[in-house]
C-alpha positions as CSV (number, residue, x, y, z in Angstrom):
1,M,-14.7,-22.9,-49.1
2,S,-11.7,-21.9,-47.0
3,A,-9.8,-18.7,-47.4
4,L,-7.0,-20.6,-49.2
5,S,-9.5,-22.0,-51.7
6,W,-10.9,-18.6,-52.6
7,I,-7.4,-17.1,-53.0
8,T,-6.5,-20.0,-55.2
9,V,-9.5,-19.3,-57.2
10,V,-8.6,-15.7,-57.7
11,S,-5.0,-16.7,-58.6
12,L,-6.4,-19.0,-61.4
13,A,-8.6,-16.3,-62.6
14,A,-5.6,-14.0,-62.8
15,W,-3.6,-16.5,-64.8
16,C,-6.7,-16.9,-67.3
17,W,-6.5,-13.1,-67.8
18,L,-2.8,-13.0,-68.1
19,L,-3.0,-15.8,-70.8
20,L,-5.5,-14.1,-72.9
21,G,-5.8,-10.4,-71.9
22,Q,-2.2,-9.1,-71.4
23,G,-1.1,-8.8,-75.1
24,F,-0.1,-12.4,-75.4
25,F,3.1,-11.4,-73.6
26,W,4.1,-15.0,-73.3
27,R,4.6,-15.4,-77.0
28,T,8.1,-15.1,-78.5
29,D,7.1,-14.3,-82.1
30,V,7.5,-10.6,-82.0
31,R,10.5,-10.2,-84.1
32,L,11.8,-7.5,-86.5
33,P,8.8,-6.5,-88.6
34,P,8.6,-7.0,-92.4
35,R,11.2,-4.7,-94.2
36,R,12.4,-3.7,-97.4
37,E,15.8,-2.2,-98.3
38,P,15.6,1.5,-99.0
39,E,16.8,2.8,-102.4
40,A,19.2,5.2,-100.5
41,W,20.6,4.2,-97.2
42,P,20.6,6.9,-94.4
43,S,23.6,7.8,-92.4
44,V,23.9,6.2,-88.9
45,C,26.0,7.2,-86.0
46,V,26.5,4.4,-83.3
47,V,26.9,5.5,-79.8
48,V,28.4,3.2,-77.1
49,P,28.6,4.4,-73.5
50,A,31.3,2.4,-71.9
51,R,32.6,2.4,-68.2
52,D,35.3,-0.2,-67.2
53,E,34.2,-2.5,-70.1
54,A,37.7,-3.9,-71.1
55,A,36.5,-7.4,-70.2
56,V,33.7,-7.5,-72.8
57,L,34.9,-5.1,-75.5
58,P,37.1,-7.7,-77.4
59,E,33.8,-9.7,-78.0
60,S,31.5,-6.9,-78.7
61,L,33.2,-3.8,-80.3
62,P,34.6,-5.8,-83.4
63,S,31.0,-6.8,-84.2
64,L,30.0,-3.2,-84.5
65,L,33.2,-2.2,-86.5
66,A,32.4,-5.2,-88.9
67,Q,28.8,-4.0,-89.8
68,E,28.1,-4.5,-93.4
69,Y,26.1,-1.4,-93.9
70,P,25.6,0.0,-97.3
71,G,25.4,3.7,-96.2
72,R,27.7,5.9,-94.1
73,A,28.2,4.7,-90.6
74,E,30.5,5.6,-87.8
75,V,31.0,4.4,-84.2
76,F,31.4,6.8,-81.1
77,L,32.6,5.0,-78.1
78,V,32.3,7.2,-75.0
79,D,34.8,6.3,-72.3
80,D,33.1,7.2,-69.2
81,G,35.8,7.7,-66.5
82,S,37.0,4.1,-66.9
83,T,40.0,2.8,-64.8
84,D,40.7,-0.3,-66.7
85,G,41.9,1.1,-70.0
86,T,38.6,0.8,-71.9
87,G,39.4,3.8,-74.2
88,E,42.8,2.6,-75.3
89,L,41.6,-0.9,-75.8
90,A,38.8,0.3,-78.1
91,R,41.4,2.2,-80.1
92,E,43.7,-0.9,-80.3
93,L,40.7,-3.1,-81.3
94,S,39.9,-0.5,-84.1
95,R,43.4,-0.6,-85.4
96,R,43.6,-4.5,-85.3
97,H,40.1,-5.2,-87.1
98,G,39.5,-2.0,-89.1
99,G,36.0,-1.6,-90.4
100,L,33.7,1.4,-89.5
101,P,35.5,4.5,-88.4
102,L,35.9,4.8,-84.5
103,T,36.1,7.9,-82.5
104,V,36.8,7.5,-78.6
105,G,35.6,10.3,-76.5
106,S,35.4,11.3,-72.8
107,P,32.7,13.4,-71.2
108,G,34.2,14.0,-67.7
109,E,32.2,13.4,-64.6
110,P,28.4,13.9,-64.8
111,P,26.8,17.1,-63.3
112,T,24.3,17.0,-60.6
113,G,21.0,15.6,-61.9
114,W,22.4,13.3,-64.5
115,T,23.1,9.5,-64.4
116,G,26.5,8.6,-65.6
117,K,25.3,6.6,-68.6
118,L,23.0,9.2,-69.9
119,W,25.7,11.8,-69.5
120,A,27.9,9.6,-71.6
121,V,25.1,9.1,-74.2
122,R,24.7,12.9,-74.4
123,H,28.3,13.4,-75.1
124,G,28.3,10.7,-77.8
125,I,25.4,12.2,-79.4
126,G,27.1,15.6,-79.3
127,L,30.1,14.1,-81.2
128,A,27.9,12.5,-83.8
129,R,25.9,15.7,-84.4
130,A,28.8,16.8,-86.6
131,R,28.1,14.1,-89.0
132,D,24.3,15.0,-89.3
133,P,23.2,11.3,-89.2
134,E,19.5,10.5,-89.9
135,Y,19.6,7.7,-87.2
136,L,21.4,7.0,-84.0
137,L,22.0,3.4,-82.8
138,L,22.5,3.5,-79.0
139,T,24.0,0.2,-77.9
140,D,25.7,-1.0,-74.7
141,A,29.3,-2.1,-74.6
142,D,28.4,-5.7,-73.9
143,I,26.3,-6.2,-76.9
144,A,27.5,-8.2,-79.9
145,H,25.8,-7.6,-83.2
146,A,25.6,-10.0,-86.4
147,P,27.2,-8.4,-89.4
148,D,23.8,-7.4,-90.9
149,S,22.2,-6.0,-87.6
150,L,22.5,-2.4,-88.5
151,R,21.2,-2.9,-91.9
152,T,18.2,-4.9,-90.8
153,L,17.3,-2.3,-88.0
154,V,17.4,0.5,-90.5
155,A,15.4,-1.3,-93.1
156,A,12.7,-2.2,-90.5
157,A,12.6,1.4,-89.3
158,R,12.3,2.9,-92.8
159,A,9.7,0.2,-94.0
160,G,7.5,0.7,-90.9
161,G,7.9,4.4,-90.3
162,F,9.2,3.7,-86.7
163,D,11.1,6.5,-84.8
164,V,12.5,3.7,-82.5
165,V,13.2,0.2,-83.3
166,S,14.6,-1.7,-80.4
167,Q,15.8,-5.4,-79.9
168,M,16.0,-7.0,-76.5
169,A,19.3,-8.8,-76.8
170,R,19.6,-12.4,-75.9
171,L,21.2,-12.4,-72.6
172,R,23.9,-15.2,-71.7
173,V,22.5,-18.4,-70.2
174,E,25.4,-20.6,-69.4
175,S,25.7,-20.8,-65.5
176,V,23.0,-22.6,-63.4
177,W,21.8,-19.4,-62.0
178,E,21.7,-17.7,-65.5
179,R,19.5,-20.5,-66.7
180,L,17.2,-20.2,-63.7
181,V,16.9,-16.5,-63.7
182,V,17.8,-14.9,-67.1
183,P,14.8,-16.2,-69.2
184,A,12.4,-15.2,-66.4
185,F,13.8,-11.7,-66.4
186,V,12.8,-11.3,-70.1
187,Y,9.5,-13.1,-69.4
188,F,8.5,-10.7,-66.6
189,F,9.7,-7.7,-68.6
190,A,7.4,-8.8,-71.4
191,Q,4.6,-9.2,-69.0
192,L,5.0,-5.7,-67.7
193,Y,5.3,-4.2,-71.3
194,P,3.7,-6.5,-73.7
195,F,5.7,-6.1,-77.1
196,R,2.5,-6.2,-79.2
197,W,1.1,-3.2,-77.3
198,I,4.3,-1.2,-77.5
199,G,4.3,-1.3,-81.4
200,R,0.6,-0.4,-81.7
201,R,-0.2,3.2,-82.7
202,G,-2.2,4.9,-80.0
203,S,-1.1,2.5,-77.4
204,R,0.1,4.3,-74.2
205,T,2.5,1.2,-73.4
206,A,6.2,2.2,-74.0
207,A,9.5,0.5,-73.5
208,A,12.7,-0.2,-75.3
209,A,15.7,-2.3,-74.5
210,G,18.8,-0.2,-73.9
211,G,21.3,-2.7,-75.4
212,C,20.0,-1.9,-79.0
213,V,18.0,1.0,-79.7
214,L,17.8,2.5,-83.1
215,L,16.6,6.1,-82.9
216,R,15.6,8.7,-85.5
217,T,17.7,11.8,-84.8
218,G,15.0,14.2,-85.6
219,T,12.7,12.4,-83.1
220,A,15.5,12.4,-80.5
221,E,15.7,16.2,-80.9
222,K,12.0,16.7,-80.7
223,A,11.7,14.5,-77.6
224,R,14.8,16.2,-76.0
225,I,16.7,13.0,-75.7
226,P,18.6,12.4,-73.6
227,D,18.2,15.8,-71.6
228,A,14.5,15.1,-70.9
229,I,15.3,11.7,-69.1
230,R,18.8,12.7,-67.6
231,Q,17.7,11.5,-64.1
232,A,16.3,8.1,-65.3
233,V,18.0,5.0,-63.9
234,I,15.8,2.7,-66.2
235,D,16.7,4.9,-69.3
236,D,15.5,2.6,-72.0
237,V,11.9,2.7,-70.7
238,A,12.2,6.4,-70.1
239,L,13.4,6.9,-73.7
240,A,10.5,5.2,-75.3
241,R,8.1,7.1,-73.1
242,A,9.6,10.4,-74.2
243,V,9.5,9.3,-77.8
244,K,5.8,8.3,-77.5
245,G,5.0,11.5,-75.6
246,A,6.5,13.4,-78.6
247,G,4.3,11.6,-81.0
248,G,6.7,8.9,-82.1
249,H,6.2,5.5,-83.1
250,V,8.1,2.7,-81.1
251,W,8.7,-1.0,-81.8
252,L,10.3,-3.6,-79.6
253,G,10.8,-7.3,-80.0
254,L,13.1,-10.1,-79.2
255,A,16.5,-10.3,-81.0
256,D,17.6,-13.2,-83.2
257,R,21.3,-12.2,-83.6
258,V,22.0,-9.6,-81.1
259,D,23.5,-10.9,-78.0
260,S,24.8,-9.8,-74.6
261,V,28.2,-11.2,-73.8
262,R,28.2,-10.0,-70.2
263,P,28.4,-13.0,-67.8
264,Y,26.4,-13.2,-64.6
265,P,27.8,-16.6,-63.2
266,R,26.7,-16.2,-59.6
267,L,23.4,-15.4,-58.0
268,H,24.9,-12.3,-56.4
269,D,25.7,-10.8,-59.8
270,L,22.1,-11.4,-61.0
271,W,20.8,-10.0,-57.7
272,R,22.7,-6.8,-58.1
273,M,21.6,-6.5,-61.7
274,V,18.0,-6.7,-60.7
275,S,17.9,-5.0,-57.4
276,R,19.9,-2.0,-58.9
277,S,16.7,-0.6,-60.6
278,A,13.8,-2.7,-59.3
279,Y,12.5,0.0,-56.7
280,A,13.1,2.7,-59.3
281,Q,10.9,0.7,-61.7
282,L,8.2,1.2,-58.7
283,R,8.8,5.0,-58.7
284,H,10.2,4.5,-55.0
285,N,6.6,4.2,-53.9
286,P,6.0,2.1,-50.8
287,L,2.4,1.4,-51.8
288,L,3.5,0.1,-55.2
289,L,6.1,-2.0,-53.5
290,L,3.4,-3.5,-51.2
291,G,1.1,-4.1,-54.3
292,T,3.9,-5.7,-56.3
293,V,4.9,-8.1,-53.4
294,A,1.2,-9.1,-53.0
295,G,0.6,-9.5,-56.8
296,L,3.8,-11.7,-57.1
297,A,2.7,-13.8,-54.1
298,L,-0.9,-14.2,-55.5
299,V,0.1,-15.1,-59.1
300,Y,3.2,-17.0,-58.6
301,L,3.4,-18.4,-55.0
302,V,-0.2,-19.3,-54.3
303,P,-0.6,-22.0,-56.9
304,P,2.2,-24.4,-55.6
305,A,1.2,-23.5,-51.9
306,A,-2.3,-24.4,-52.6
307,V,-1.1,-27.7,-54.2
308,A,1.0,-28.6,-51.2
309,V,-1.4,-27.6,-48.6
310,G,-4.5,-28.9,-50.5
311,A,-2.8,-32.4,-50.8
312,A,-1.8,-32.5,-47.2
313,A,-5.1,-31.3,-45.8
314,G,-7.2,-33.6,-48.2
315,A,-8.8,-30.5,-49.9
316,T,-8.9,-31.9,-53.4
317,A,-10.6,-29.0,-55.0
318,T,-7.9,-26.4,-53.6
319,A,-5.1,-28.8,-54.8
320,V,-6.6,-29.2,-58.3
321,T,-7.3,-25.4,-58.7
322,G,-3.8,-24.8,-57.6
323,A,-2.4,-27.3,-60.0
324,V,-4.4,-25.9,-63.0
325,A,-3.1,-22.3,-62.2
326,W,0.5,-23.7,-61.8
327,A,0.1,-25.6,-65.2
328,V,-1.1,-22.4,-67.0
329,M,1.9,-20.5,-65.5
330,A,4.4,-23.2,-66.6
331,G,2.7,-23.3,-70.1
332,T,3.2,-19.6,-70.6
333,Y,6.8,-19.7,-69.8
334,L,7.7,-22.6,-72.1
335,P,8.1,-20.3,-75.3
336,M,10.7,-18.3,-73.5
337,L,12.6,-21.3,-72.4
338,R,12.5,-22.5,-76.0
339,Y,13.8,-19.1,-77.2
340,Y,16.6,-19.4,-74.8
341,R,17.2,-23.0,-75.8
342,Q,16.7,-24.2,-72.2
343,P,15.2,-27.4,-70.8
344,L,11.4,-27.4,-70.6
345,W,11.5,-29.0,-67.1
346,L,12.6,-25.5,-65.8
347,A,9.0,-24.3,-66.4
348,P,7.5,-25.6,-63.2
349,L,10.4,-23.9,-61.2
350,L,9.1,-20.4,-62.2
351,P,7.4,-19.9,-58.7
352,F,10.9,-20.3,-57.1
353,T,12.4,-17.8,-59.6
354,A,9.5,-15.4,-58.9
355,L,10.3,-15.8,-55.1
356,L,13.9,-14.6,-55.9
357,Y,12.6,-11.7,-57.9
358,L,10.3,-10.8,-54.9
359,L,13.2,-10.8,-52.6
360,M,15.3,-8.8,-55.1
361,T,12.7,-6.1,-55.2
362,V,12.4,-5.8,-51.5
363,D,16.1,-5.6,-51.2
364,S,16.1,-2.8,-53.7
365,A,13.8,-0.9,-51.5
366,V,15.9,-1.7,-48.5
367,Q,19.0,-0.4,-50.2
368,H,17.2,2.8,-51.3
369,Y,16.0,3.7,-47.7
370,R,19.6,3.0,-46.4
371,G,20.7,5.7,-48.8
372,R,22.5,3.4,-51.2
373,G,19.9,3.6,-54.1
374,A,20.6,2.4,-57.5
375,A,24.1,1.5,-58.4
376,W,25.8,1.4,-61.8
377,K,29.6,0.8,-62.3
378,G,30.8,2.5,-59.0
379,R,28.0,5.2,-59.0
380,T,24.9,5.3,-56.8
381,Y,21.9,7.3,-57.1
382,A,19.9,7.3,-53.9
383,R,17.2,9.7,-55.2
384,P,16.3,10.7,-58.8
385,D,18.0,14.2,-58.1
386,A,20.9,12.9,-56.1
387,V,24.5,13.7,-56.9
388,P,26.4,10.7,-58.1
389,D,28.5,9.2,-55.4
390,E,31.7,7.8,-56.7
391,G,32.7,4.5,-55.1
């Protein structure tokens, strides 16, 4: 057998293992767990960090203010140094739509060692502390919630004894590039952090989706959130790890009626979204970067390459092995495409999308070593302890 044939066999073996041994990550049936409504509804404070979010607030904030929650609930929007009138727009939307009480605060610039978003979250939690809530809902400014979203989150948390209940909001898929890249983003995330493993007591796998995190206040204090994760660029995963480290129980699944309204119409927009934190995910480790590139190539790029090279060279066994691996890959992607209501013919294009993610990851590392680091709304973090660079 040629070297390519052996590599193709290894790729197929990897896909057989991913299919059956990685927590059935490819299934999309992990939704809010069974729940029952409590006799007494606990109080909840909603914390929304917002930096230059005037473009999306008209679609997202009214959905929070309109929550049909039987208990006491209040919204705290933290205007993190916006220059587009985010804070005043939030107040105007509250006056116009009514609903839950809204408080708009401003934390000032983050000190050394804090990311801007987590500094804003800290300020929002500080404002909420005066209300002594039993739960905090941490949600991004681009997330629109169905009217019963808060109610179902709390009911699931109480029924399951969860300290964190998080839903991965359904991202927008309207442009050509969104259709090609966005479902794969969630697919790859679930491959790294299988949802079934996250919700299992005793499992070390921990993750959350920052757009929608219901957090028990007592657990947040025990885990020292957000202070313990103040440098984290990927704050949702860091939050879940801190909670599990403090003995908490975490649940994460796909959302049915929690949606991101933020558009990513161009490849450039999606590229920035992914490359912003890809190398941070690898802990800025060159060896992990090399391993990731090699792994992506082996798992996603070898099967179509084997089909093409095998067919051209008359190596039927190599071509067939590559085709089987490619078919397994596409089959595992179909449920995510159905969840996003996308055409199923996109499944065989997953190797091309994986190549884009490989290049985004490499670009993230390049930006890091050029001193540009992770970027979020005009702030860059070249190192975990870097001072935010306003730009």
